[in-house]
Structure formats: structure tokens, C-alpha cells
C-alpha positions as CSV (number, residue, x, y, z in Angstrom):
1,X,-32.7,-79.4,50.8
2,X,-33.3,-76.3,52.8
3,X,-30.1,-74.4,51.4
4,X,-31.0,-74.9,47.8
5,X,-34.6,-74.5,48.3
6,X,-33.7,-70.6,50.1
7,X,-31.4,-70.6,46.9
8,X,-34.1,-71.1,44.5
9,X,-36.4,-68.9,46.7
10,X,-34.0,-65.8,46.3
11,X,-33.0,-66.4,42.3
12,X,-37.0,-66.4,41.8
13,X,-37.2,-63.3,43.9
14,X,-34.5,-61.6,42.3
15,X,-36.2,-62.5,38.5
16,X,-39.5,-61.4,40.1
17,X,-38.2,-57.8,41.2
18,X,-36.5,-57.2,37.6
19,X,-39.9,-58.5,35.8
20,X,-41.6,-56.0,37.6
21,X,-39.1,-53.1,36.7
22,X,-40.0,-50.8,34.0
23,X,-37.7,-50.7,31.2
24,X,-35.9,-47.5,30.8
25,X,-37.5,-44.9,28.5
26,X,-35.3,-44.6,25.3
27,X,-34.4,-40.7,24.3
28,X,-35.0,-39.5,21.1
29,X,-31.6,-38.8,19.4
30,X,-31.5,-35.5,17.4
31,X,-29.5,-35.3,14.6
32,X,-26.8,-33.1,15.0
33,X,-27.0,-29.6,13.3
34,X,-25.7,-28.7,9.6
35,X,-22.5,-27.1,10.2
36,X,-23.2,-23.1,9.6
37,X,-21.0,-22.2,6.5
38,X,-18.6,-19.3,7.0
39,X,-19.7,-16.1,5.1
40,X,-17.7,-15.6,2.4
41,X,-15.7,-12.5,2.5
42,X,-13.7,-10.6,-0.2
43,X,-10.0,-10.5,-0.1
44,X,-8.8,-7.8,2.1
45,X,-6.9,-5.3,-0.3
46,X,-2.9,-5.2,-0.1
47,X,-1.6,-2.8,2.8
48,X,-0.6,0.5,2.7
49,X,3.0,1.2,2.0
50,X,5.4,2.7,3.9
51,X,5.5,5.4,1.3
52,X,1.6,5.8,2.0
53,X,0.1,4.0,-1.5
54,X,-1.3,1.0,-2.7
55,X,-1.1,-0.3,-6.5
56,X,-3.4,-3.0,-7.4
57,X,-4.3,-4.7,-11.0
58,X,-8.2,-3.9,-12.3
59,X,-8.3,-7.0,-14.7
60,X,-7.3,-7.9,-18.3
61,X,-8.8,-7.7,-21.5
62,X,-7.6,-9.5,-24.0
63,X,-8.6,-9.0,-28.0
64,X,-6.5,-10.9,-31.1
65,X,-3.5,-11.2,-29.1
66,X,-3.7,-7.9,-27.8
67,X,-3.3,-7.4,-24.0
68,X,-4.4,-4.2,-21.3
69,X,-4.6,-4.6,-18.0
70,X,-5.3,-1.3,-15.5
71,X,-3.4,-0.5,-12.5
72,X,-5.1,1.9,-9.9
73,X,-3.1,3.5,-7.5
74,X,-4.6,4.7,-4.1
75,X,-3.3,7.1,-2.1
76,X,-4.0,5.4,1.4
77,X,-1.5,7.8,3.4
78,X,-2.5,10.9,5.3
79,X,-0.8,13.3,3.1
80,X,-0.7,14.6,-0.6
81,X,1.3,12.6,-3.1
82,X,2.2,13.7,-5.8
83,X,2.8,11.7,-9.2
84,X,4.1,12.9,-12.9
85,X,4.9,10.5,-15.6
86,X,5.0,6.3,-16.5
87,X,4.8,3.7,-13.5
88,X,8.0,1.7,-13.8
89,X,6.9,-2.0,-14.4
90,X,9.2,-4.9,-13.9
91,X,8.4,-8.6,-14.5
92,X,9.4,-12.1,-12.7
93,X,8.9,-15.3,-14.0
94,X,7.6,-18.4,-11.9
95,X,11.2,-18.6,-10.0
96,X,11.4,-15.3,-9.1
97,X,13.8,-14.4,-11.4
98,X,13.6,-10.8,-13.4
99,X,12.5,-11.1,-17.3
100,X,14.4,-8.7,-19.4
101,X,11.7,-6.4,-20.5
102,X,12.0,-3.4,-23.1
103,X,9.2,-0.8,-21.2
104,X,7.5,1.9,-24.0
105,X,5.8,4.5,-22.8
106,X,2.7,5.0,-24.6
107,X,3.2,1.8,-26.2
108,X,3.2,3.1,-29.7
109,X,5.5,0.5,-31.4
110,X,2.9,-2.3,-30.1
111,X,-0.1,-0.4,-31.3
112,X,-1.2,2.6,-32.0
113,X,-3.9,4.9,-30.4
114,X,-3.1,3.3,-26.7
115,X,-1.7,6.9,-25.1
116,X,-3.2,9.4,-27.8
117,X,-2.6,12.0,-28.2
118,X,0.4,11.8,-26.5
119,X,0.6,15.2,-24.5
120,X,3.5,15.7,-21.6
121,X,2.5,13.6,-18.5
122,X,0.3,15.7,-16.3
123,X,1.5,16.6,-12.6
124,X,-1.0,15.4,-10.5
125,X,-1.8,15.8,-6.9
126,X,-3.2,13.2,-4.9
127,X,-5.1,13.8,-1.8
128,X,-5.7,11.1,1.0
129,X,-8.1,8.7,-0.3
130,X,-8.0,9.7,-3.9
131,X,-6.6,7.7,-6.7
132,X,-4.6,7.8,-10.3
133,X,-4.9,4.7,-13.1
134,X,-2.4,3.9,-15.6
135,X,-2.6,0.5,-18.0
136,X,0.1,-1.8,-19.3
137,X,-0.3,-3.1,-23.0
138,X,1.2,-5.8,-24.8
139,X,1.1,-8.5,-27.2
140,X,1.0,-12.2,-26.9
141,X,2.8,-13.2,-30.0
142,X,5.8,-15.7,-31.0
143,X,7.8,-14.7,-34.1
144,X,10.8,-17.0,-33.6
145,X,10.8,-20.0,-32.4
146,X,14.5,-20.0,-31.4
147,X,13.8,-17.6,-28.5
148,X,11.7,-19.2,-25.6
149,X,8.5,-17.0,-24.4
150,X,8.2,-15.0,-21.3
151,X,5.7,-15.6,-19.0
152,X,5.5,-13.1,-16.0
153,X,4.1,-14.7,-13.2
154,X,5.4,-11.3,-10.6
155,X,4.7,-8.0,-11.5
156,X,6.3,-5.2,-9.6
157,X,5.4,-1.5,-10.1
158,X,7.3,1.5,-9.0
159,X,4.7,4.5,-9.3
160,X,7.7,6.5,-11.3
161,X,11.3,5.4,-12.2
162,X,13.6,5.6,-9.0
163,X,11.0,5.5,-6.4
164,X,9.9,1.9,-4.5
165,X,8.7,-0.7,-6.2
166,X,5.5,-2.5,-5.2
167,X,4.3,-6.3,-5.5
168,X,0.9,-6.2,-7.6
169,X,-1.0,-9.8,-7.4
170,X,-1.9,-11.0,-10.9
171,X,-4.7,-13.0,-11.6
172,X,-2.9,-14.7,-14.6
173,X,0.8,-14.4,-16.1
174,X,1.4,-11.5,-18.4
175,X,1.9,-13.4,-21.5
176,X,4.8,-11.7,-23.5
177,X,5.3,-14.4,-25.7
178,X,9.2,-13.8,-27.1
179,X,8.1,-10.2,-28.0
180,X,10.0,-8.7,-24.6
181,X,8.0,-5.5,-24.9
182,X,5.7,-4.1,-22.5
183,X,4.0,-0.4,-23.0
184,X,2.8,1.9,-20.2
185,X,0.5,5.0,-20.0
186,X,1.0,7.8,-18.0
187,X,-0.8,8.3,-15.0
188,X,-4.0,10.1,-15.0
189,X,-6.5,11.2,-12.5
190,X,-8.7,8.3,-12.1
191,X,-12.5,8.3,-10.4
192,X,-13.4,4.7,-12.3
193,X,-15.0,1.9,-10.1
194,X,-12.0,-0.1,-8.3
195,X,-12.8,-3.7,-9.2
196,X,-13.6,-4.0,-13.2
197,X,-11.7,-5.2,-16.1
198,X,-10.6,-2.0,-18.5
199,X,-12.6,-2.3,-22.0
200,X,-11.1,-4.6,-24.5
201,X,-9.0,-3.1,-26.9
202,X,-10.2,-2.9,-30.5
203,X,-8.1,-1.0,-33.1
204,X,-7.2,1.2,-31.8
205,X,-8.0,0.1,-27.8
206,X,-9.1,2.7,-25.1
207,X,-7.6,0.7,-22.1
208,X,-6.3,3.6,-20.0
209,X,-8.1,4.2,-17.3
210,X,-10.7,7.8,-17.8
211,X,-8.7,10.7,-17.0
212,X,-10.3,13.9,-15.3
213,X,-11.6,16.5,-17.5
214,X,-9.9,19.0,-16.0
215,X,-6.4,17.7,-16.9
């Protein structure tokens, strides 16, 4: 009896202590802070090539199947860079295979007024940081249903024939249809903006970057 009474007394004491012990104060749980979005930045420009230049696309204008693409060459090196003549573009398909294309200086068979009047290409000497501009012109036409249309997924441009070609990042394919012709204008000194589309070609197109008035 005494043992049972002692156990009951002990249990009653524990219950009394538990009843008298204050409940722990709950701590407010703060909601996690929303993630901070990373700042939007422009993609870095292509690296300067070993010969000290960088070639980029300035955008494409289109009008009734006529396409015009501006090109910019920047002297990003530490010495003068000389140009005289026309760029030498090459196209590759989505698999990286070359596309046979007729390159037409001045683009006369494609449209009139693209590179008119056609003076001899001027000699340009670009100091470090200076730029030159040229343009590509083509028509998206399918004139023969038996010939597969060509889409240039990749563009390589040599500043002049015989010089190393440089890959140029494209915003979209160069859709030649099955014409197989690509016109080019001569390099001219260029002081315009670096992130704008060339004006839309509209009979006759005026798509080449503005030349220096001294040339």
C-alpha cells in the first residue's frame, strides 16, 4: 500500500510540475525573401581575332523578298588595319556544310542602286577603335521547284578575299531561296550606331552604311 501510494504521489508531483511549467513561446516564422533576379546584361561582343578585328551583324531589313544585312568591322587591335575592296562571305547550312553561292560585288544583277555609283573601292586605314561597314543583299525567291531552297544557318566573312574568315553570329538564316546569289557592297568608313538595323530596301535600296564624306 505504501509503495502504491508513493508511486501515485510521485506521478501526481510530475503532473503538477508539468502543469505549472509555462508553455514555450512560439517564435514567428518569417517567409523566405524572394530571389533577387539577376541583372539583364547584353551578350559580350565577339572576341578580338588574332589579326586584330571583329566583324558583327547589324541586322537585316526585308521588303518584298529583298533582304539587306549590315556588317560592321571594328579594328579592336593595337595597330592600323587596311581595307580595300569587298568582303568575302561564305555560307554554311545547319549541318555546317558549305553552300554554293555566287558572290556578286555591287549586287547589280540582284537590284539596281544597291552600291551605286560603283566607284573603285577606296583604300581605308582604320586606326584602333575605328570601324568600317559593308552590306549583303539577296532575294528570297524560289524560281525552280526542282531546286532545293538554300538557308544559310552560318556565315563566315573574310575582310577581303585571301584573308582569314571570321564567324559572324546571325539573328536568323540567310534565306536565299534557290537563287544562289549574294550581293556585297565595298567596305566604307562607318561612324553610325553599332546596334541598329540598316534602312529597309525600297527601290532602289539604300542599305550600305553611310560612307565618310571624304571618300
